[in-house]
N, C-alpha and C positions, 0 to 999 in steps of 0.2 A: 504494500500500500504506500502511496506517495504522501508526502506532506509538503506544505508550501515552502518550508525552509530549504528543501531539496531543490526547488525550482529556481530560486533567486541566484543569479549569476551562473547557473549551470548551462552547459552547452547542449542544446537540444536540436535535433534534426527532425523536421516534419517531412515525411515521405508521402507525397501526393497531396497537393493543395486542392485541386478539384474545383468544381463550379457549383456544388450543391450544399455547401455549408459546413461539412465536417472539418475540413482542413482549415477553413477560415476561422471557425469557432475555436479550434485548438490553438491557432496562432494568436488570436486576440487574448485568450485566457492566459497563455504562457507568456506572451509579451508583457501583459499587465502585471504578471507575477515576477517580472524582472529577469526572465531567462534570456540567454544569448541565442537567438534563433537563426537556423539555416533552413530554408524551405527548398526542397528539390522535387522537380516534377519533369516527366519526359515531354510534357506539352510545352509549347512555346509561350513566350511572354505575351504575344498577341492574343492567343487563345485565352490565357489566364488573366488578361488585363482587368476584367470587371472585378475579380476577387482581389488582385494585387492593389487596385485603387483603394479598397477598403482598409488596407494595411499600411497606407503611405505615412501614417503618423509614427510608425515604429521603425527602428534601425534594424531591419531584417536583411540578411544576406540571401540572395536567390541564386540557385543553380538550376537552370531550366534547359530543357531539350536533352538532358543527360543526367546520369547519377555518377557521383565520384565516390570511390571506396572510402577515402579519408573522412568524408562527411558522416559515415556510419561507424567506422572503427574508432574515431576520436570523440564521438559524441557521448555524453553522459547518459543520454536517453534518446531513443528514436520513437517517434509517434507515427504509426503506420495507418494508411488508408485501408479500410476493410477489403478493398478489391485486390490488394497486393498479397499474393500467396505466401504462405510461411516458408516455402522452399526457396524464396528469393535469395540469391547469393549475398545481396547487400544486407539483408536482415541477419544473416548468419554472422556478419561482422560486428553486429551491435552488441553492446554490453547489456542493454535492457531495452525491451520493446513494450510500448503501451499503445492504447487507442484512445479516441475521444471518449468512448464509453467507459473504459477502465479508469480514465482520469476523473470523469464525472463521479463514478461510484466510489472512488477513493476520497472524494471531498464532500460528499453529501450524506446526511443521515435521514433524509426524507424517505417516507414509505414509497416503495416502488411496486407497480403492477407491470408484469412483462408478458409479451405475447410474441410467438413466432409461428411459423407454418409455411408451407410451400405457397399456398394461395389463401387469400382472405384476410391476412393479418392487418393490412392497412385499413380495410373497411372496419374490422373489429376495433382497432385502437381509436379510429376516428369516431365511431359510434360511441365507444366507451367514454371518450373525452367529452363528446357532446352531452352525454348523460351526467357524467361526474361533475362537470363545471357548473351545473345547475345547483348542486349541493355544496360543492367545494370550488368557489370562484377562482381561487389561486392555483388550481390544478394545472399541471403542465403536460404536454405531449412532445415526445422526441424520439430519436433513434433513426431507424431505417426509413422513416417517412420523410426524410430529407431535412429534419430539424435536429441539429446536434444539441444534446442536453447542455453542453458547455455554453451554448448561446443564451441560456436563461439561468445558469447556476448562480450568478451573482445577485439576481433579483428574486430568487426562490425563497418564499417565507418558510419558516420552520413548520414542519408537520404537513405541508401541502403535498398531496399525493402526486407522484410522477408516473406517467404511463410511458413505457418504452416498447416500441416495435423493434424487434431484433432479428436480423438476418442470420443465416447459418455462418456467414463469414464473421459477423460481429460477435457471435457466440464463441466461435473458434478462438477469437482474440482474447477471450476471458478465461480460457482453460488454465487451471492451476493457480488462479489468482485469488480465489475464495472471496470474490467481491459481490457477485450477483446473488442477492438474498431477497427476492421479491415476496411481498405479502401474498400475492396471488400470481400464479403462472398458468399459461395455457398454450398448448400447441394445437392449432386449428386442424391441421392435416399434414400428411407427408406424401408428396408425389415426387416422381422422378424430375429433378431439376438440377441445373448446373453440373451435368455430368461431363461437360468439357473441362471442369475444374477439379473434379474428384476422381480418384482411381476406381472407386466402387460406390454403389448406392449406400452401403452401410456406413461409410465414412461421412457421408452427408447426414444420415440419420444421427450419428454420434454427435456431430456438431449441434444439431437441433436439440438433442437431449441435454446439452450443457445447461439449458435454461432451468432444469430441475435440480441440478447436482448440489448446489450449495445452500438450498433452503433449510430452515430449521423445522423441528417437529410442530411448531405452532403455526407455521405458514401452510398455504394451500396450493396443491398442484392439481390442475384440471387436465384430464387425460381422455382423448377420444376413445369411445367404446370400441371403434373399429380397429384400434391399434393394440388392444389388450394382449393379443396373441404374441406380440413382440416382447412382452415382459416389462413394459414401461411402468407398470404399477409397483415394480420392485426397485425403481430407481429413485434415489434421494430419500430424505428423511421427512418430507412434508406430509401433511394429511392428503390422501389421494381421494379424488372424487371423479366419477365417470360421467361423461356427457355424450350425447349424439346429436349431430346436426342433420342427420338423415330425416327425411319426412317420415312421420309416425315412428320415430326412434325413442320416444319417451316410454320408459317402463319402470319397474320397481328398482332397478339397479342404477338408474341415471339420475343425476342431480338436475339436469335440464335437458329438454329435447322437444320434439314436436308430436302432437296428437291432434288428429282431425284438422290439420292446417294451422293450429295455434301453437305458439311457443310457450312451453310450461316450465316453471321453476319450482323446485321443492325447497321450502324454507326450513329454518332450523327447527321448527315445530312439526315438521312433516306435512305441512299444508301445501297444497298446490296453488301456485299463482300464475295467472295468465300475463306474460310479459309482452308477447308479440301477437297481434291480431292476425286473422286469416289473410287480410288484404293490407298491403302497404303500397305506397305510390311508387316505390322503387321496384323494377322488374327483377325476376330471377329468384329461384328457390335458394341458391347459394348465398345471395345477398341477405335474404331473410334469415338464413342460418347464422350468418356472421353477426347480424344485429341481435339475435337471441344470445349468442355467446357474450357480447358486450353487455347486454342488459343483465344477464345472470351474474357477471363479475361485479357489476355495480351493486346488485342486491347483496352479494357476499360481503362487499366492502361496507355496506350499511346505508346505501342510498334508499330513501323511502319508496315504497311501491308506487305511489301515485306519481312521484316525480319521474321514476323510470318509465312508466307507461306513457306519460305525456311526452317525454323526450324521444322515446321510440317513434311515436307517431309523427313528430316534426323533424326527424333526422333527414337532412337534405341529400345525403349521399356523399361520395368522395370524388374529387376531381380525378379523371382518367380511369375510373372504375364504374362501368355501366352508367356513365354520366350523360344525362340528357342535355343535348346541345341546343336544339332548335326544332320547331315545327315549321316547315316551309312547303307551301303549296300542298298541304295535307300529308307531307312525308315527315316522319320523325327520325332525327339523327342522334345516334348515341356514340360516345367516345369510350371505348373499353381498351385503350392502348396498353394498360397495365396487364392485360391478358397475354403474358409472355410464354405460357405453357399450352400445349395442345389440349390439356384437360380444361383450361380456362376458356379456350375457344369453343370446345364442345358444350360447356355450361352456358356460354353466351347465346349460342344458336338455339338452345332449348329454353331460353328465358322468356320468350314472347309467345303470345297466343297465336299470332300469325307468323309464318315463316319469314325471317328477315333476309335482306340482301346483306351479305357479309363481305367486308374487305379484310383480307387475311394475308399472312406470309411475312417473311423477314429472315433474320440470320439464325443459323442452326446452333442449338446448344447440345446436339447429339442426344436428343430425347426420343423416347418411344412415341410414335404418332399413331399407334394402333387404336388409341382411344377415339380417334376421329372416324373410324370405320362405322358406317351406318349413320353417322351424325351429319357429315357434310351435305348429304342428300336432303337433310331437313331444312337447309337454307334455300330460299327461292332462287337466289343468284349468288355466284361465287366470283369475287373480283380479287385477283391475286396481285400482290406487290412482289417485286423481284427480291430474291435472297436465296441463300443456300438451303434454308429450311423449306422454302417454297417448292423447290424442285422435288423434294421427297413427298410433300403434300400433293403435288400435281400427279405424281406417280400413283398415289393412292386413289385420287379422283378418277384417273384413267382406268384403273382396275375395276372401279365401280360404275364405269360408263357414265360419269357425270361430266357436264361441260363446265367451262369457266371462261372468264374474260381476263386478258393479260397474259403473262405478268407485266405490270406497268413499272417503269423505273422512276416514277414520281407520284406523290399523293394526289396532285391536282388531276392528272389524267385518270387515275383510279376513281376518284370521287365523281368526276364528270361522267364517266361511264355508268357509275351506279345511279346517278341522277337520270340519265337517259333511260335506264331500264326500270326505274321505280315508278309506281303509280300512287294515286291518292290512298292514304291509310297504310302505306307500306312503312317498314322500318329499315333504315340503313345503319349498320353498325360497323365501326372499326374494331375488330377483335382479332389481332394478328396471330396469336398462338405461337409467337416466336419473338426473339429480341429484335432490336432496331438498328444495331450497329451496321455501318456501311452507308445506308441511305440517310440516317439521322444520327444525331449526337447520342441520344438515348430514347427510352420509351416516352418520356415526358415531352421531349421535343417533337416526337412523332405525333403525340396527342394534340399538342398546341398547333402544329401545322394543319392537322385535320380540322380542328375547331375554327381556326382562322378562315380556312377555305369554306367551311359550312356557313360561317357568319357573312361571307361575302356573296353568297348566292342571291341572285336578283331575278 
């Protein structure tokens, strides 16, 4: 565990400044603590200019477009970006390696609620934050949702709950540190993801399970019923509760789940509470399940039932996740760019009462696309974006004798073709089922491009 005396006048290298806040928040926190900072990033000064501009008040040394071994071997501490793999030869030169999450956990005593999972975690934490802040106005949300907790650590009141969304990479960075001790933890699900980064699926699972490892017996671990066969109920010391987000998955063994389309929670007195109604304005059974998970964690934390029910009903959803963009000429447009897994694409296609026109495709993560068999045919039209994953998806479509448009090498052409094919009361959804690199900076850039183009339709 770090202390502030260690930071003052220490030589610290930040590996990966980035554009989404983690590197910036670390740099600001450490610079204010009096550290001598070196920031190194393989990207150019031109690309990183927006972030560098926010650090101009501090005497920081930049090494851009390359990494130098001495910046790692001579540093007292290296702060890594989660995207940097642990087998990096530069990290092997470092005396000590931390992350923005581990630094935050070293310096806070605030109660933490932590969520991970292959899909759904951003919706869960966003819905949980929406509910919690009605009861705890000083509550904060951070982590993988592109808000570093170091960005709010200095303004965080004592006892205010902190909700953390954690990726497998962020959890891997916490192994062996005994820092992550959430009051409540939840894994939404485990699907094949990031297999271009991991040697095997079990390694990915093991990183996810780190979320349970350091909890105390007084804390609570929420475990998906569907994963019990993996032995997760034997991991960690926390109190274990089972849940199911499958439709009609509520039974005598589950703390929360669905029955007859309603999201039900069993309180401390054994009484059943309806937290999620049959109908929400957000589409998709998977979204409804994520909202139930959030509502249940809020009840566990002590948010009154009436507040939970009210906040569930007015939850607006999350940007880039089944996000309603616009109704234009009777056509509804949805942005689901965060659907970077084939499973998420499959869920999106099945989220609407009428078959949608889907824009799909992108860069390959070496994932199994068999989940799309029999599903892609449920879309009324299939519009492909270019990418290495797209080629495998098109092979699947060909085997099922399904037609498609494209693949297009830019979003504008893909959207224009979707508009040409759509009729009144149709749904057009961007749900790629793949990552975005190559054509876009990241999935959020992809979503913003789509939304901008939709807003410009006349």
